[in-house]
C-alpha positions in Angstrom: -2.9 26.3 -20.7 -6.0 25.0 -18.9 -5.1 23.1 -15.8 -7.0 21.1 -12.9 -9.2 23.5 -11.0 -10.0 22.8 -7.2 -13.7 22.9 -8.2 -12.9 19.9 -10.5 -11.8 17.9 -7.3 -14.5 15.8 -5.5 -14.6 17.0 -1.4 -13.4 13.8 -0.1 -10.1 12.4 -1.3 -11.3 9.1 -1.3 -13.6 9.8 -4.0 -11.0 11.6 -5.9 -8.6 8.8 -5.4 -11.4 6.0 -6.9 -12.2 8.3 -9.5 -8.1 8.7 -10.6 -7.6 4.8 -10.0 -10.6 3.8 -12.3 -8.9 6.0 -14.7 -5.5 4.1 -14.3 -6.7 0.6 -14.3 -8.6 1.5 -17.7 -5.1 2.2 -19.2 -4.5 -1.6 -18.3 -1.3 -1.6 -17.0 0.5 -4.5 -15.6 -0.1 -4.2 -12.0 -2.3 -1.8 -11.2 -2.4 -2.2 -7.3 1.0 -1.5 -7.1 2.3 1.4 -4.9 5.5 2.4 -3.1 5.3 2.1 0.7 7.8 4.2 2.9 8.5 3.1 6.6 11.2 4.6 9.0 13.0 2.4 11.9 13.2 3.9 15.4 16.1 6.1 14.8 14.2 7.9 11.4 16.6 5.9 9.0 13.7 5.3 6.2 12.9 2.4 3.8 10.7 1.8 0.9 9.4 -1.1 -1.4 6.3 -1.9 -3.6 3.3 -3.5 -2.1 -0.4 -4.3 -3.6 -3.0 -2.5 -2.6 -5.7 -4.7 -1.2 -8.4 -2.4 -0.3 -9.9 1.3 0.4 -12.1 2.0 2.5 -11.2 4.7 5.4 -7.7 4.0 4.7 -5.2 2.0 2.5 -5.0 -1.8 2.9 -1.9 -4.0 2.2 -0.6 -7.4 3.6 2.5 -8.9 4.7 4.3 -10.5 7.0 4.5 -8.9 10.2 8.3 -10.2 10.9 9.3 -8.4 7.7 11.8 -5.2 8.0 8.4 -3.3 7.2 6.6 -5.1 9.7 9.3 -4.5 12.5 9.4 -0.7 11.6 6.3 -0.1 11.5 6.0 -2.0 15.2 8.6 0.8 16.1 7.5 3.7 14.1 3.5 3.2 13.1 3.9 5.9 10.2 3.8 5.6 6.8 3.5 6.9 3.3 2.3 5.5 0.2 3.2 7.0 -3.6 0.8 6.0 -6.6 3.2 6.9 -9.5 0.7 6.8 -12.7 3.3 7.8 -15.1 1.4 7.1 -18.4 -1.1 9.7 -17.2 1.3 12.2 -15.7 -0.1 11.4 -12.1 1.1 10.6 -9.0 -0.9 10.2 -5.3 0.9 10.6 -2.1 -0.7 9.3 1.2 0.8 10.0 4.4 -0.7 8.8 7.7 -0.6 6.3 11.1 -0.6 2.6 10.0 -2.6 0.0 12.0 -2.8 -3.8 11.7 -6.4 -4.6 10.5 -8.7 -7.1 12.3 -7.7 -10.8 12.5 -10.9 -11.9 10.6 -10.2 -9.3 8.1 -6.6 -10.9 7.4 -8.4 -14.3 7.8 -10.7 -13.2 5.2 -7.7 -11.9 2.7 -5.4 -15.1 3.2 -8.3 -17.4 2.8 -8.8 -16.0 -0.9 -4.9 -16.3 -1.8 -4.1 -19.5 -4.1 -2.6 -22.1 -2.2 1.2 -21.4 -3.6 0.8 -18.0 -1.9 -0.6 -19.5 1.2 2.5 -22.1 1.4 4.8 -19.2 0.5 3.7 -17.4 4.0 4.5 -20.2 5.7 7.7 -21.1 3.9 9.5 -17.3 3.8 10.9 -15.6 6.8 10.5 -12.4 4.9 13.5 -10.2 5.1 15.7 -12.8 6.7 18.9 -14.0 5.1 18.4 -17.6 3.2 21.4 -20.0 2.2 20.4 -20.4 -1.1 17.2 -21.0 -3.5 17.3 -24.8 -3.0 16.6 -24.0 1.0 13.7 -21.6 0.1 12.1 -24.0 -2.5 12.4 -27.3 0.2 10.8 -25.0 3.2 7.8 -24.1 0.8 7.4 -27.9 -0.4 7.6 -28.7 3.5 4.5 -26.2 3.8 2.7 -27.8 1.1 3.1 -31.1 2.5 2.2 -30.0 5.7 -0.9 -27.9 4.8 -2.2 -29.3 1.6 -5.2 -27.2 0.5 -6.2 -26.5 3.9 -3.7 -23.7 4.8 -4.5 -21.8 8.3 -3.1 -18.2 8.1 0.3 -17.7 9.7 -0.2 -15.7 13.2 2.8 -13.7 11.7 1.0 -12.6 8.9 -2.0 -10.1 8.1 -3.0 -7.0 7.0 -2.3 -2.9 7.9 -4.2 -0.2 7.2 -2.7 3.1 6.4 -5.4 5.6 7.7 -4.2 8.9 5.9 -4.3 12.6 7.4 -2.7 14.1 4.4 -3.6 13.1 0.7 -2.0 14.7 -2.4 -2.8 14.6 -5.8 -0.3 15.7 -8.6 -1.1 16.1 -12.2 1.6 17.1 -14.6 1.3 19.8 -16.9 3.5 21.4 -19.7 6.3 23.9 -18.7 6.6 22.1 -15.3 3.5 24.0 -14.3 2.1 21.1 -12.5 -1.3 20.9 -10.3 -0.9 20.2 -6.8 -3.8 19.8 -4.5 -3.5 18.7 -0.5 -6.3 17.2 1.3 -5.4 17.7 4.7 -7.9 16.0 7.7 -9.1 18.4 10.3 -11.8 18.0 12.8 -14.4 19.3 10.7 -13.5 17.2 7.7 -11.0 18.0 4.8 -9.2 20.8 4.1 -7.9 21.2 0.2 -5.2 23.7 -0.9 -3.1 24.3 -4.0 0.3 23.8 -3.7 3.3 25.4 -6.1 4.4 22.6 -8.4 
């Protein structure tokens, strides 16, 4: 059985990611940018949830409420891991590294591109905090709509993060569980690539 070879991979993991992501998008998934984000609190207790990938440059960008559980955990322990699961292609990509808030102008630009309902929601929701019932949440959303209309400023507690990886792993499923796994590790001179046992 022919598997993935080191020579088949791009030298830069971001180029390899973009190639695989384009192939994933071509399958017309319901939400192509969905990715599991793992964080941990100061004691090391982990949590994981899905977020939407909003950009790939020298890192992987997502947006959220800075006061959410993930925001609290990243403030205490600014490390994260992403896992893309593209099961229809039998592929997985893992990304690990430090996480930092993006610049305010980048958060402003993305917030301005969102539909008004999502903008009002950013003001209405104290993400991850308890709420009495659905009616209370909808009341808060209506208050934000009435207050801001179509000119919604970005809340100071809402914005982006960029995970800048020091490790990216590409996994390709193969028969008999002889999967192909390649790990890119950042070094002072660039990226070191090695095959891992499945």
